[in-house]
C-alpha positions in Angstrom: 12.3 -26.5 -5.1 9.0 -24.7 -6.0 8.5 -21.2 -7.2 6.1 -19.2 -5.1 4.6 -15.8 -4.9 2.9 -14.3 -1.9 0.9 -11.1 -1.5 1.6 -9.1 1.8 -0.7 -6.5 3.1 -1.2 -4.5 6.4 -3.0 -1.5 7.4 -2.3 -1.5 11.2 1.2 -0.1 12.1 1.8 -1.0 8.5 5.5 0.0 7.9 6.5 -2.1 11.0 4.3 -5.1 10.0 5.5 -5.1 6.3 9.1 -5.3 7.6 8.3 -8.2 10.0 6.5 -10.1 7.3 9.3 -9.8 4.7 11.9 -10.8 7.4 9.9 -13.9 8.4 9.3 -15.0 4.8 13.1 -14.6 4.1 13.6 -17.6 6.4 12.0 -20.0 4.1 12.2 -18.5 0.7 15.5 -18.4 -1.3 16.2 -16.4 -4.5 14.0 -13.8 -2.9 12.5 -11.0 -4.8 10.2 -8.1 -3.5 8.1 -5.7 -5.4 7.8 -2.1 -4.7 5.5 -1.2 -1.8 2.1 0.2 -2.9 -0.6 2.1 -0.9 -4.2 1.6 -1.6 -7.5 2.3 -0.1 -9.4 -0.5 1.8 -11.3 -2.9 -0.3 -14.7 -4.1 1.0 -14.7 -2.1 4.2 -14.1 1.3 5.4 -10.7 1.4 7.0 -7.3 3.0 6.8 -5.2 2.5 3.6 -3.2 -0.6 3.2 0.5 -1.1 2.2 0.6 -4.0 -0.3 3.6 -5.9 -2.0 4.3 -9.3 -3.5 7.4 -11.3 -2.8 8.5 -14.6 -4.5 11.2 -17.0 -4.8 11.9 -20.7 -4.1 11.1 -22.9 -1.3 11.6 -26.5 -0.4 8.3 -26.5 1.7 5.2 -28.3 0.5 2.2 -26.2 -0.4 0.6 -27.3 3.0 3.6 -26.2 4.8 3.8 -22.8 3.0 0.1 -22.2 4.0 0.8 -23.1 7.7 3.7 -21.1 7.9 2.2 -18.0 6.4 -0.8 -18.4 9.0 1.7 -18.7 11.9 3.7 -15.6 10.6 0.3 -13.7 10.6 -0.6 -15.0 14.2 3.0 -14.2 15.5 2.5 -10.6 14.2 -0.8 -10.0 16.0 -3.3 -11.1 13.3 -6.6 -11.9 14.8 -7.8 -15.0 12.9 -11.4 -14.5 14.4 -11.9 -11.0 12.7 -14.3 -10.5 10.0 -12.9 -11.1 6.5 -13.0 -7.5 5.4 -11.5 -5.8 8.3 -8.2 -4.0 9.4 -5.2 -6.4 9.8 -1.8 -6.3 11.1 -0.6 -8.7 8.5 -2.3 -10.5 5.7 -0.2 -13.1 3.8 -1.9 -14.9 0.8 -0.2 -17.6 -1.3 -0.9 -16.6 -4.8 0.9 -19.0 -6.9 2.8 -22.3 -6.3 4.6 -23.4 -9.4 1.8 -23.9 -11.9 -0.4 -25.9 -9.3 -4.1 -25.4 -9.8 -5.9 -26.6 -6.6 -8.7 -25.5 -4.2 -7.2 -26.9 -1.0 -5.2 -26.2 1.1 -5.5 -22.8 -0.6 -7.1 -21.7 -3.9 -4.2 -21.7 -6.4 -3.7 -19.7 -8.3 -5.5 -17.3 -6.0 -8.7 -15.9 -7.6 -7.9 -12.3 -6.7 -4.7 -12.1 -8.8 -6.5 -10.6 -11.8 -9.2 -8.8 -9.9 -7.2 -6.5 -7.4 -4.6 -3.9 -8.6 -2.7 -4.2 -5.4 -2.0 -7.8 -6.1 -1.5 -7.8 -10.0 0.7 -4.7 -10.2 3.3 -5.9 -7.8 3.1 -9.5 -9.1 3.7 -8.1 -12.6 6.7 -6.3 -11.4 8.5 -9.3 -10.0 7.1 -12.1 -12.3 6.4 -10.3 -15.7 6.9 -13.4 -17.9 5.4 -16.1 -15.6 2.2 -17.3 -17.1 -1.0 -17.6 -15.1 -1.7 -21.3 -15.2 -5.5 -20.8 -15.8 -5.7 -17.5 -17.8 -2.7 -18.6 -19.9 -1.3 -15.0 -20.0 1.6 -13.4 -18.4 1.2 -11.5 -15.3 2.6 -8.4 -17.2 0.0 -9.0 -19.9 -2.7 -9.2 -17.5 -1.5 -6.0 -15.8 -1.2 -4.2 -19.1 -4.9 -5.1 -19.9 -6.2 -4.5 -16.4 -8.9 -1.6 -16.2 -6.7 0.7 -13.8 -9.6 2.9 -13.2 -11.1 0.2 -10.9 -9.0 0.7 -7.9 -6.7 3.6 -6.8 -3.0 2.4 -6.1 0.3 4.3 -5.9 3.8 3.2 -5.1 5.4 4.7 -2.0 8.9 5.1 -1.0 9.7 2.5 1.7 12.5 2.2 4.0 13.5 -1.4 4.4 16.0 -0.7 7.2 18.2 -3.5 6.1 15.5 -6.2 6.0 16.3 -7.2 2.4 
């Protein structure tokens, strides 16, 4: 079994899509953990605010299978794969960490944005505080503690899971 962490974001019908994404990931992840839900402004384009969170747990899927599964979940929930990189989306799922694997394909692992975006690092530090980033050799909590929090505006929101987790 591999320990994985996945970021989830949505800024289109975001409450519904967050619930759908969590429910779908619960199908292939055991020992499931979910961070708080955070709201943030769009990064890289002018769009409505995003809901963001990180979930993690264990899976028997290979890294290739996890990436394929995440893409299918996005498509099943209305994600337009032909849209511009920086644009509104129903569901954005990114594999952040797969054990301590360091690779560029099928996905960049660990994902480069972990220490760059508050909406990834804060929720990851919540559910994996003592896990060490395999390249930076610092725990996610340490990375969050040292993060320049003036870079991006981010706040926790109350979220009604409606029995999803």
